[in-house]
Each structure stands twice: as structure tokens, then as C-alpha cells.
DODREN-580298 format. One record per residue: residue number from 1; residue in three letters; x, y, z of N, C-alpha, C, O in turn. Coordinates in nm, 2 decimals, m for minus. Layout:
[atom NUM; "ALA"; [X; Y; Z]; [X; Y; Z]; [X; Y; Z]; [X; Y; Z]]
...
//
This chain:
[atom 1; "UNK"; [1.67; m0.05; m0.20]; [1.66; m0.17; m0.22]; [1.53; m0.18; m0.32]; [1.56; m0.24; m0.42]]
[atom 2; "UNK"; [1.44; m0.14; m0.31]; [1.30; m0.16; m0.36]; [1.34; m0.07; m0.49]; [1.30; m0.14; m0.59]]
[atom 3; "UNK"; [1.39; 0.03; m0.53]; [1.40; 0.06; m0.67]; [1.49; m0.07; m0.74]; [1.46; m0.12; m0.85]]
[atom 4; "UNK"; [1.61; m0.12; m0.67]; [1.70; m0.21; m0.74]; [1.59; m0.32; m0.83]; [1.58; m0.35; m0.94]]
[atom 5; "UNK"; [1.49; m0.36; m0.67]; [1.39; m0.50; m0.71]; [1.32; m0.46; m0.85]; [1.30; m0.54; m0.95]]
[atom 6; "UNK"; [1.27; m0.33; m0.84]; [1.18; m0.28; m0.94]; [1.25; m0.29; m1.08]; [1.20; m0.36; m1.18]]
[atom 7; "UNK"; [1.39; m0.20; m1.08]; [1.45; m0.18; m1.19]; [1.48; m0.32; m1.27]; [1.46; m0.32; m1.40]]
[atom 8; "UNK"; [1.51; m0.44; m1.20]; [1.56; m0.56; m1.21]; [1.41; m0.63; m1.31]; [1.42; m0.69; m1.42]]
[atom 9; "UNK"; [1.28; m0.61; m1.24]; [1.16; m0.64; m1.29]; [1.13; m0.55; m1.45]; [1.09; m0.60; m1.55]]
[atom 10; "UNK"; [1.16; m0.45; m1.43]; [1.14; m0.39; m1.61]; [1.26; m0.43; m1.68]; [1.25; m0.45; m1.80]]
[atom 11; "UNK"; [1.36; m0.46; m1.62]; [1.48; m0.49; m1.74]; [1.44; m0.63; m1.80]; [1.46; m0.66; m1.92]]
[atom 12; "UNK"; [1.35; m0.75; m1.68]; [1.33; m0.83; m1.72]; [1.20; m0.85; m1.85]; [1.20; m0.92; m1.95]]
[atom 13; "UNK"; [1.10; m0.74; m1.76]; [1.01; m0.74; m1.86]; [1.04; m0.73; m2.02]; [1.01; m0.80; m2.12]]
[atom 14; "UNK"; [1.11; m0.62; m2.00]; [1.16; m0.55; m2.15]; [1.23; m0.65; m2.20]; [1.21; m0.67; m2.31]]
[atom 15; "UNK"; [1.30; m0.70; m2.16]; [1.40; m0.83; m2.22]; [1.30; m0.93; m2.28]; [1.34; m0.98; m2.39]]
[atom 16; "UNK"; [1.17; m0.99; m2.22]; [1.13; m1.06; m2.27]; [1.03; m1.04; m2.36]; [0.98; m1.13; m2.43]]
[atom 17; "UNK"; [0.99; m0.90; m2.38]; [0.87; m0.82; m2.48]; [1.01; m0.83; m2.60]; [1.01; m0.91; m2.69]]
[atom 18; "UNK"; [1.11; m0.75; m2.57]; [1.21; m0.79; m2.72]; [1.20; m0.91; m2.78]; [1.17; m0.93; m2.89]]
[atom 19; "UNK"; [1.24; m1.02; m2.68]; [1.23; m1.14; m2.72]; [1.14; m1.19; m2.82]; [1.16; m1.24; m2.92]]
[atom 20; "UNK"; [1.00; m1.15; m2.76]; [0.88; m1.19; m2.83]; [0.87; m1.11; m2.93]; [0.79; m1.15; m3.01]]
[atom 21; "UNK"; [0.93; m1.00; m2.97]; [0.91; m0.94; m3.10]; [1.03; m0.98; m3.19]; [1.02; m0.94; m3.30]]
[atom 22; "UNK"; [1.10; m1.03; m3.17]; [1.20; m1.10; m3.21]; [1.18; m1.22; m3.30]; [1.23; m1.24; m3.41]]
[atom 23; "UNK"; [1.10; m1.28; m3.24]; [1.08; m1.41; m3.25]; [0.92; m1.48; m3.27]; [0.85; m1.56; m3.21]]
[atom 24; "UNK"; [0.88; m1.38; m3.40]; [0.73; m1.40; m3.45]; [0.74; m1.49; m3.55]; [0.63; m1.53; m3.60]]
[atom 25; "UNK"; [0.83; m1.53; m3.59]; [0.80; m1.61; m3.70]; [0.71; m1.77; m3.65]; [0.70; m1.81; m3.53]]
[atom 26; "UNK"; [0.65; m1.82; m3.76]; [0.55; m1.92; m3.77]; [0.64; m2.05; m3.78]; [0.69; m2.08; m3.88]]
[atom 27; "UNK"; [0.65; m2.12; m3.66]; [0.74; m2.26; m3.69]; [0.64; m2.40; m3.66]; [0.53; m2.40; m3.59]]
[atom 28; "UNK"; [0.69; m2.48; m3.72]; [0.62; m2.60; m3.68]; [0.67; m2.70; m3.58]; [0.79; m2.74; m3.58]]
[atom 29; "UNK"; [0.61; m2.75; m3.50]; [0.64; m2.83; m3.40]; [0.59; m2.99; m3.42]; [0.48; m3.03; m3.37]]
[atom 30; "UNK"; [0.68; m3.08; m3.52]; [0.64; m3.18; m3.53]; [0.64; m3.31; m3.42]; [0.76; m3.33; m3.37]]
[atom 31; "UNK"; [0.54; m3.39; m3.38]; [0.51; m3.48; m3.28]; [0.53; m3.61; m3.33]; [0.57; m3.63; m3.45]]
[atom 32; "UNK"; [0.48; m3.70; m3.22]; [0.51; m3.84; m3.29]; [0.39; m3.87; m3.39]; [0.31; m3.78; m3.40]]
[atom 33; "UNK"; [0.39; m4.00; m3.47]; [0.27; m4.01; m3.55]; [0.22; m3.91; m3.65]; [0.10; m3.89; m3.66]]
[atom 34; "UNK"; [0.32; m3.85; m3.72]; [0.24; m3.74; m3.79]; [0.18; m3.59; m3.75]; [0.15; m3.50; m3.83]]
[atom 35; "UNK"; [0.17; m3.60; m3.63]; [0.09; m3.51; m3.56]; [0.20; m3.35; m3.56]; [0.30; m3.35; m3.50]]
[atom 36; "UNK"; [0.16; m3.25; m3.63]; [0.26; m3.12; m3.60]; [0.15; m3.03; m3.57]; [0.03; m3.04; m3.59]]
[atom 37; "UNK"; [0.23; m2.94; m3.49]; [0.15; m2.82; m3.43]; [0.24; m2.70; m3.46]; [0.36; m2.68; m3.43]]
[atom 38; "UNK"; [0.14; m2.59; m3.54]; [0.21; m2.52; m3.61]; [0.18; m2.36; m3.52]; [0.06; m2.33; m3.52]]
[atom 39; "UNK"; [0.28; m2.25; m3.45]; [0.23; m2.16; m3.38]; [0.37; m2.07; m3.41]; [0.45; m2.10; m3.51]]
[atom 40; "UNK"; [0.40; m1.97; m3.34]; [0.49; m1.87; m3.34]; [0.58; m1.94; m3.25]; [0.55; m2.02; m3.17]]
[atom 41; "UNK"; [0.72; m1.88; m3.30]; [0.87; m1.98; m3.23]; [0.84; m1.91; m3.06]; [0.90; m1.96; m2.96]]
[atom 42; "UNK"; [0.77; m1.80; m3.05]; [0.82; m1.76; m2.88]; [0.72; m1.83; m2.82]; [0.74; m1.85; m2.70]]
[atom 43; "UNK"; [0.61; m1.88; m2.85]; [0.54; m1.97; m2.77]; [0.59; m2.10; m2.73]; [0.59; m2.15; m2.61]]
[atom 44; "UNK"; [0.63; m2.16; m2.83]; [0.74; m2.28; m2.84]; [0.83; m2.27; m2.75]; [0.84; m2.35; m2.66]]
[atom 45; "UNK"; [0.91; m2.15; m2.75]; [1.06; m2.16; m2.65]; [1.00; m2.11; m2.49]; [1.04; m2.16; m2.39]]
[atom 46; "UNK"; [0.90; m2.00; m2.50]; [0.84; m2.00; m2.36]; [0.77; m2.11; m2.29]; [0.78; m2.14; m2.17]]
[atom 47; "UNK"; [0.70; m2.16; m2.38]; [0.63; m2.32; m2.31]; [0.75; m2.42; m2.29]; [0.73; m2.52; m2.22]]
[atom 48; "UNK"; [0.89; m2.42; m2.35]; [0.98; m2.51; m2.33]; [1.04; m2.46; m2.19]; [1.03; m2.54; m2.10]]
[atom 49; "UNK"; [1.09; m2.33; m2.18]; [1.10; m2.26; m2.06]; [1.02; m2.28; m1.89]; [1.06; m2.30; m1.78]]
[atom 50; "UNK"; [0.88; m2.26; m1.95]; [0.80; m2.28; m1.85]; [0.80; m2.44; m1.81]; [0.77; m2.47; m1.69]]
[atom 51; "UNK"; [0.81; m2.52; m1.88]; [0.81; m2.68; m1.83]; [0.96; m2.71; m1.81]; [0.98; m2.82; m1.76]]
[atom 52; "UNK"; [1.05; m2.65; m1.83]; [1.17; m2.67; m1.75]; [1.20; m2.64; m1.62]; [1.27; m2.70; m1.54]]
[atom 53; "UNK"; [1.10; m2.49; m1.58]; [1.09; m2.46; m1.48]; [1.00; m2.53; m1.37]; [1.02; m2.52; m1.25]]
[atom 54; "UNK"; [0.89; m2.61; m1.44]; [0.77; m2.68; m1.38]; [0.87; m2.83; m1.31]; [0.87; m2.87; m1.20]]
[atom 55; "UNK"; [0.96; m2.88; m1.42]; [1.05; m3.01; m1.37]; [1.14; m2.96; m1.28]; [1.15; m3.04; m1.19]]
[atom 56; "UNK"; [1.20; m2.86; m1.26]; [1.31; m2.82; m1.17]; [1.22; m2.81; m1.02]; [1.26; m2.87; m0.92]]
[atom 57; "UNK"; [1.09; m2.75; m1.03]; [1.02; m2.72; m0.88]; [0.99; m2.86; m0.83]; [1.00; m2.88; m0.71]]
[atom 58; "UNK"; [0.95; m2.96; m0.91]; [0.92; m3.06; m0.89]; [1.03; m3.19; m0.86]; [1.02; m3.28; m0.77]]
[atom 59; "UNK"; [1.10; m3.18; m0.92]; [1.25; m3.25; m0.89]; [1.29; m3.19; m0.73]; [1.34; m3.27; m0.65]]
[atom 60; "UNK"; [1.26; m3.05; m0.69]; [1.34; m3.00; m0.53]; [1.26; m3.01; m0.45]; [1.29; m2.97; m0.33]]
[atom 61; "UNK"; [1.10; m3.08; m0.49]; [1.00; m3.06; m0.39]; [1.02; m3.18; m0.25]; [0.98; m3.17; m0.14]]
[atom 62; "UNK"; [1.08; m3.28; m0.30]; [1.11; m3.41; m0.19]; [1.25; m3.33; m0.07]; [1.27; m3.35; 0.05]]
[atom 63; "UNK"; [1.30; m3.25; m0.17]; [1.41; m3.22; m0.05]; [1.37; m3.13; 0.01]; [1.39; m3.13; 0.14]]
[atom 64; "UNK"; [1.27; m3.01; m0.06]; [1.20; m2.91; 0.03]; [1.14; m2.98; 0.17]; [1.16; m2.94; 0.28]]
[atom 65; "UNK"; [1.06; m3.08; 0.13]; [0.97; m3.13; 0.22]; [1.03; m3.18; 0.32]; [0.97; m3.16; 0.43]]
[atom 66; "UNK"; [1.17; m3.26; 0.32]; [1.24; m3.29; 0.40]; [1.28; m3.17; 0.49]; [1.24; m3.16; 0.61]]
[atom 67; "UNK"; [1.35; m3.08; 0.45]; [1.38; m2.98; 0.52]; [1.31; m2.92; 0.58]; [1.36; m2.86; 0.68]]
[atom 68; "UNK"; [1.16; m2.92; 0.53]; [1.05; m2.86; 0.62]; [1.02; m2.94; 0.77]; [1.01; m2.91; 0.89]]
[atom 69; "UNK"; [1.01; m3.07; 0.69]; [1.04; m3.18; 0.85]; [1.12; m3.15; 0.95]; [1.09; m3.14; 1.07]]
[atom 70; "UNK"; [1.23; m3.12; 0.89]; [1.35; m3.12; 0.99]; [1.33; m2.98; 1.06]; [1.33; m2.98; 1.19]]
[atom 71; "UNK"; [1.30; m2.87; 0.99]; [1.31; m2.76; 1.07]; [1.16; m2.75; 1.17]; [1.15; m2.68; 1.28]]
[atom 72; "UNK"; [1.07; m2.80; 1.13]; [0.98; m2.83; 1.24]; [0.99; m2.93; 1.36]; [0.90; m2.92; 1.45]]
[atom 73; "UNK"; [1.09; m3.01; 1.37]; [1.09; m3.12; 1.46]; [1.22; m3.01; 1.55]; [1.23; m3.01; 1.68]]
[atom 74; "UNK"; [1.27; m2.95; 1.49]; [1.39; m2.88; 1.55]; [1.30; m2.76; 1.64]; [1.33; m2.74; 1.76]]
[atom 75; "UNK"; [1.21; m2.68; 1.57]; [1.12; m2.55; 1.65]; [1.07; m2.66; 1.76]; [1.10; m2.64; 1.87]]
[atom 76; "UNK"; [0.98; m2.80; 1.74]; [0.94; m2.84; 1.88]; [1.04; m2.89; 1.98]; [1.00; m2.88; 2.09]]
[atom 77; "UNK"; [1.17; m2.95; 1.94]; [1.27; m2.95; 2.03]; [1.30; m2.84; 2.12]; [1.29; m2.84; 2.25]]
[atom 78; "UNK"; [1.35; m2.70; 2.03]; [1.39; m2.57; 2.10]; [1.23; m2.52; 2.18]; [1.23; m2.44; 2.28]]
[atom 79; "UNK"; [1.16; m2.55; 2.15]; [1.01; m2.49; 2.23]; [0.99; m2.59; 2.35]; [0.92; m2.56; 2.44]]
[atom 80; "UNK"; [1.04; m2.69; 2.34]; [1.02; m2.80; 2.46]; [1.16; m2.77; 2.56]; [1.14; m2.77; 2.68]]
[atom 81; "UNK"; [1.29; m2.74; 2.52]; [1.36; m2.71; 2.55]; [1.37; m2.60; 2.64]; [1.42; m2.61; 2.75]]
[atom 82; "UNK"; [1.30; m2.47; 2.58]; [1.27; m2.33; 2.62]; [1.20; m2.31; 2.73]; [1.22; m2.22; 2.81]]
[atom 83; "UNK"; [1.09; m2.43; 2.76]; [1.00; m2.44; 2.86]; [1.02; m2.44; 2.98]; [1.05; m2.55; 3.02]]
[atom 84; "UNK"; [1.02; m2.34; 3.08]; [1.08; m2.38; 3.25]; [1.04; m2.48; 3.27]; [0.94; m2.53; 3.23]]
[atom 85; "UNK"; [1.16; m2.53; 3.38]; [1.17; m2.64; 3.43]; [1.09; m2.63; 3.57]; [1.10; m2.54; 3.64]]
[atom 86; "UNK"; [1.02; m2.74; 3.60]; [0.94; m2.76; 3.73]; [1.04; m2.72; 3.85]; [1.15; m2.77; 3.86]]
[atom 87; "UNK"; [0.99; m2.62; 3.93]; [1.08; m2.60; 4.02]; [1.09; m2.71; 4.15]; [0.98; m2.73; 4.20]]
[atom 88; "UNK"; [1.15; m2.75; 4.18]; [1.20; m2.88; 4.29]; [1.25; m2.80; 4.40]; [1.36; m2.73; 4.40]]
[atom 89; "UNK"; [1.18; m2.81; 4.49]; [1.27; m2.76; 4.65]; [1.33; m2.86; 4.70]; [1.27; m2.97; 4.71]]
[atom 90; "UNK"; [1.45; m2.85; 4.74]; [1.52; m2.96; 4.79]; [1.50; m3.01; 4.89]; [1.46; m2.92; 4.97]]
[atom 91; "UNK"; [1.49; m3.11; 4.94]; [1.49; m3.20; 5.08]; [1.61; m3.24; 5.16]; [1.70; m3.29; 5.11]]
[atom 92; "UNK"; [1.60; m3.20; 5.30]; [1.72; m3.26; 5.37]; [1.70; m3.40; 5.35]; [1.59; m3.46; 5.35]]
[atom 93; "UNK"; [1.81; m3.44; 5.35]; [1.84; m3.60; 5.32]; [1.86; m3.66; 5.48]; [1.95; m3.64; 5.55]]
[atom 94; "UNK"; [1.74; m3.75; 5.50]; [1.73; m3.84; 5.63]; [1.81; m3.89; 5.67]; [1.83; m3.86; 5.79]]
[atom 95; "UNK"; [1.89; m3.96; 5.60]; [1.99; m4.05; 5.63]; [2.08; m4.01; 5.70]; [2.13; m4.09; 5.78]]
[atom 96; "UNK"; [2.12; m3.89; 5.68]; [2.23; m3.82; 5.71]; [2.19; m3.73; 5.86]; [2.25; m3.68; 5.95]]
[atom 97; "UNK"; [2.08; m3.73; 5.84]; [2.03; m3.60; 5.93]; [2.07; m3.66; 6.09]; [2.08; m3.79; 6.10]]
[atom 98; "UNK"; [2.10; m3.60; 6.20]; [2.09; m3.64; 6.31]; [1.97; m3.64; 6.35]; [1.88; m3.57; 6.33]]
[atom 99; "UNK"; [1.99; m3.76; 6.44]; [1.88; m3.83; 6.52]; [1.85; m3.73; 6.66]; [1.93; m3.77; 6.74]]
[atom 100; "UNK"; [1.79; m3.66; 6.70]; [1.74; m3.59; 6.84]; [1.64; m3.65; 6.88]; [1.53; m3.64; 6.83]]
[atom 101; "UNK"; [1.66; m3.72; 6.99]; [1.54; m3.81; 7.06]; [1.57; m3.73; 7.21]; [1.68; m3.71; 7.26]]
[atom 102; "UNK"; [1.44; m3.69; 7.26]; [1.44; m3.69; 7.39]; [1.53; m3.53; 7.44]; [1.57; m3.52; 7.56]]
[atom 103; "UNK"; [1.54; m3.49; 7.40]; [1.58; m3.33; 7.43]; [1.51; m3.26; 7.49]; [1.55; m3.14; 7.51]]
//
């Protein structure tokens, strides 16, 4: 299994390296109010990719936190239920026991 993980990582690395080598053109990114930023295309595309990942992670955080709180509550409830119950020795019921006087 480790071999396949490293194979996947190598494939991903070489794919990104080939992508970077194929996108060396200088482009201009035009912002508002006449501001422009000139850089290589690969920087802009990878920056947009990283920004998309960040937005996705931040969008998932509330759900992750809710699931974590639920798992913690479940773990506490399971731990409380798994603790041994106190041992109670049964006592004879005095109301139905026969009264023995003067034997």
C-alpha cells in the first residue's frame, strides 16, 4: 500500500512540474481601479487553486466542529455507560417477612 501512495505522490509531483513548465508565459492580471499585476501564468493558476482549497476548507469548518462536538458527547456518554454500576445487596422486604416473637 505504501508503494501506491508514493507512486501517487510522484505522479502528482511530475504532473504539477509539467504543468508549471508548460505555463511559463507572462500574463497580466487586471484588478480594480487600473491596478495590474504581471507574473507568470502558473503562479496565477496555482494561486487560484490554493484560494479555492482555502475557501472549501473554511466552508467545511462549521460542519467539522459540529461533528467533533457530537463525537465528544457520544464518547462521554459511552464512557459513563461503561463505568461499573454500584453493587447493591438486596435487603429482605420487612413488610412481608414473618414476625417471629417469643419463640
